[in-house]
C-alpha positions as CSV (number, residue, x, y, z in Angstrom):
1,M,1.1,-9.5,-11.7
2,S,0.5,-10.4,-8.0
3,T,-2.8,-9.3,-6.4
4,E,-1.3,-9.3,-2.9
5,A,-1.4,-5.9,-1.2
6,V,1.8,-4.0,-1.6
7,I,1.1,-2.2,1.7
8,R,-1.3,-3.2,4.5
9,A,-1.4,-1.0,7.5
10,E,-3.7,-1.8,10.4
11,A,-4.0,0.7,13.3
12,V,-0.4,1.8,12.8
13,G,1.1,4.3,15.2
14,K,4.5,5.9,15.5
15,N,5.8,7.7,18.6
16,Y,9.1,9.5,19.2
17,R,10.7,10.4,22.5
18,V,11.8,14.0,22.8
19,G,13.5,14.5,26.2
20,S,11.0,13.3,28.7
21,S,8.0,13.6,26.4
22,I,6.5,11.1,24.0
23,I,5.4,12.7,20.7
24,E,2.8,10.9,18.6
25,A,3.7,11.4,14.9
26,V,1.0,9.0,13.6
27,G,-1.8,7.3,15.5
28,G,-4.1,4.4,14.5
29,F,-3.6,4.7,10.8
30,G,-5.0,2.2,8.4
31,L,-4.4,1.8,4.6
32,S,-4.1,-0.9,2.0
33,V,-2.3,-0.3,-1.4
34,S,-2.7,-2.6,-4.3
35,P,-0.2,-3.3,-7.1
36,G,-0.4,-0.6,-9.7
37,E,-2.3,1.8,-7.4
38,F,-1.4,5.5,-7.0
39,V,-2.3,6.8,-3.6
40,A,-1.7,10.4,-2.5
41,L,-1.3,11.4,1.2
42,M,-2.5,15.0,1.6
43,G,-2.2,17.4,4.5
44,P,-0.1,20.3,5.9
45,S,3.5,20.0,7.2
46,G,3.6,18.1,10.5
47,C,0.6,15.9,10.0
48,G,2.6,12.7,9.7
49,K,2.9,12.2,5.9
50,S,6.7,11.8,5.9
51,T,6.6,9.5,8.9
52,L,4.2,7.2,7.1
53,L,6.4,7.1,4.1
54,N,9.4,6.1,6.2
55,L,7.3,3.3,7.6
56,F,5.9,2.2,4.2
57,G,9.4,2.3,2.8
58,C,10.8,0.2,5.6
59,I,13.2,2.9,6.8
60,D,11.5,2.9,10.2
61,T,9.2,0.5,12.1
62,P,5.9,1.3,13.8
63,S,5.5,1.7,17.5
64,S,2.0,0.0,17.5
65,G,-0.3,-1.7,15.1
66,R,0.6,-4.0,12.2
67,L,2.3,-3.0,9.0
68,E,3.0,-5.5,6.1
69,V,5.0,-4.5,3.0
70,F,4.8,-7.2,0.3
71,G,3.2,-9.5,2.8
72,R,6.0,-9.2,5.3
73,D,5.6,-7.9,8.8
74,V,7.9,-4.9,9.0
75,T,8.4,-5.1,12.7
76,A,9.5,-8.7,12.5
77,M,12.2,-8.0,10.0
78,S,15.8,-7.3,10.9
79,E,17.5,-4.1,9.8
80,G,19.4,-6.1,7.2
81,E,16.2,-7.7,5.8
82,R,14.5,-4.3,5.6
83,A,17.6,-2.8,3.8
84,A,17.5,-5.6,1.3
85,L,13.8,-5.1,0.7
86,R,14.4,-1.3,0.2
87,L,17.2,-1.9,-2.2
88,R,15.4,-4.4,-4.5
89,R,11.7,-3.6,-4.3
90,I,11.3,0.0,-3.2
91,G,12.3,3.2,-5.0
92,F,12.4,6.6,-3.3
93,V,12.0,10.1,-4.7
94,F,12.5,13.0,-2.3
95,Q,11.7,16.7,-2.4
96,R,15.4,17.7,-2.2
97,F,16.6,15.1,-4.7
98,Y,19.5,13.8,-2.6
99,L,21.9,13.3,-5.5
100,L,25.5,12.9,-4.7
101,P,27.2,16.1,-5.9
102,V,30.5,14.4,-6.9
103,L,28.8,11.9,-9.2
104,T,27.5,12.4,-12.7
105,A,23.8,11.8,-13.5
106,Y,24.9,8.4,-14.9
107,E,26.8,7.5,-11.8
108,N,24.0,8.6,-9.5
109,V,21.5,6.4,-11.3
110,E,24.0,3.5,-11.4
111,L,24.8,3.6,-7.6
112,P,21.9,1.4,-6.3
113,M,22.7,-1.2,-8.9
114,L,26.3,-1.3,-7.7
115,E,25.0,-2.0,-4.2
116,A,22.7,-4.7,-5.7
117,R,25.7,-6.2,-7.5
118,V,24.2,-5.9,-10.9
119,S,26.7,-6.7,-13.7
120,K,28.5,-3.9,-15.4
121,H,26.9,-4.7,-18.8
122,D,23.4,-4.7,-17.3
123,R,24.1,-1.5,-15.3
124,R,25.2,0.3,-18.4
125,T,22.2,-0.8,-20.4
126,R,19.7,0.0,-17.6
127,V,21.1,3.5,-16.9
128,R,21.0,4.5,-20.5
129,E,17.5,3.2,-20.9
130,L,16.3,5.1,-17.8
131,L,18.0,8.4,-18.6
132,E,16.5,8.2,-22.1
133,R,13.1,7.5,-20.6
134,V,13.3,10.6,-18.5
135,G,14.7,12.7,-21.3
136,L,18.2,13.1,-20.1
137,S,20.4,10.9,-22.2
138,H,22.2,14.0,-23.4
139,R,23.0,15.1,-19.8
140,M,24.2,11.8,-18.4
141,H,27.8,13.0,-17.8
142,H,26.7,16.2,-16.1
143,R,26.9,16.6,-12.3
144,P,24.0,17.9,-10.2
145,Y,25.3,21.5,-10.1
146,Q,25.1,21.6,-13.9
147,L,21.4,20.5,-13.9
148,S,18.2,22.4,-13.3
149,G,15.9,21.4,-10.5
150,G,13.6,19.6,-12.9
151,E,16.5,17.7,-14.4
152,M,17.8,16.7,-11.0
153,Q,14.4,15.4,-10.0
154,R,14.3,13.4,-13.3
155,V,17.7,11.9,-12.4
156,A,16.3,11.0,-9.0
157,I,13.3,9.3,-10.5
158,A,15.6,7.3,-12.8
159,R,17.7,6.3,-9.8
160,A,14.6,5.2,-8.0
161,L,13.6,2.9,-10.8
162,C,17.1,1.4,-11.5
163,N,16.5,-1.9,-9.6
164,R,13.0,-2.3,-11.1
165,P,11.0,-1.7,-7.8
166,D,7.4,-2.7,-7.2
167,L,6.7,0.3,-5.0
168,L,7.6,4.0,-5.5
169,I,7.7,6.3,-2.4
170,A,7.6,10.0,-3.3
171,D,7.9,12.6,-0.6
172,E,6.8,16.1,-1.9
173,P,8.5,15.4,-5.3
174,T,7.5,18.8,-6.7
175,G,8.1,20.9,-3.6
176,E,11.3,22.4,-4.8
177,L,10.1,23.0,-8.4
178,D,8.1,25.7,-10.2
179,R,4.6,24.7,-11.2
180,K,5.4,24.0,-14.9
181,T,8.4,21.8,-14.1
182,G,6.5,20.2,-11.2
183,A,3.6,19.3,-13.6
184,A,6.1,17.6,-16.0
185,I,7.5,15.6,-13.1
186,L,4.0,14.5,-12.0
187,A,3.2,13.5,-15.5
188,L,6.3,11.3,-15.5
189,I,5.4,9.7,-12.2
190,E,1.8,9.1,-13.4
191,E,3.2,7.4,-16.5
192,L,5.0,4.9,-14.3
193,R,1.8,3.2,-13.4
194,S,1.8,1.7,-16.9
195,D,4.6,-0.5,-15.5
196,G,2.4,-1.8,-12.8
197,L,4.2,0.2,-10.2
198,A,2.4,1.0,-6.9
199,I,3.0,4.7,-5.9
200,V,2.5,6.4,-2.6
201,M,3.1,10.1,-2.7
202,A,2.9,12.6,0.1
203,T,1.9,16.1,-1.0
204,H,0.2,19.3,0.2
205,D,-0.6,20.3,-3.4
206,A,-4.2,19.5,-4.4
207,H,-3.2,19.7,-8.1
208,A,-0.6,17.0,-7.6
209,A,-3.0,14.8,-5.6
210,E,-5.6,14.9,-8.4
211,L,-3.5,12.6,-10.5
212,A,-3.8,9.8,-7.9
213,D,-6.4,7.0,-7.9
214,R,-7.1,7.7,-4.3
215,I,-6.5,10.6,-1.9
216,V,-6.0,10.1,1.8
217,D,-6.7,13.3,3.9
218,M,-4.3,13.0,6.8
219,E,-6.1,15.7,8.8
220,R,-9.4,13.8,8.5
221,V,-7.7,10.6,9.5
222,A,-6.1,12.2,12.5
223,A,-9.4,13.7,13.5
């Protein structure tokens, strides 16, 4: 396994223009994440956690500082290069699941592999393996409205893993779930470290953050 940092952020800042005003969402942030490391970003809503995840996941680019993901300067990449990196090396798990309602659990998990042009045989094998791993092999033909919140989140995790990423980005993955179901989802996320997966999770829940190798307090960083 490579020892190169998965994420290396140096004095990273992100500003947004709102009308005639410039809003600083993140200012002067630094962080390095190693392969297989689980890092939790903690802090209240509005402190910049989701902004950072968008930067780390190559969805957005920084306004200042330097950000490298898998050794590549995010700002220097084209949108197409960043999209390819997201598709093949980064998995995303969101608070609101973002499953396509017209697709079954199987089809939701399969979709990123279709985009990556994985063969039909390999897609079928991988989807079945992942849904079995998250305990939903018996629900693969159900659509999201037929699933519980915890089941939808497990489908979302399976989808995030389908292209065998090296980095998992999780934005408040238990925020829509009751505590018991959320604990089960966190246990599953923690288990993924055995695959050597680096994980960066944003949360305001101290119980969730306790599972991480390292906690970054966004309020303290901002101060």
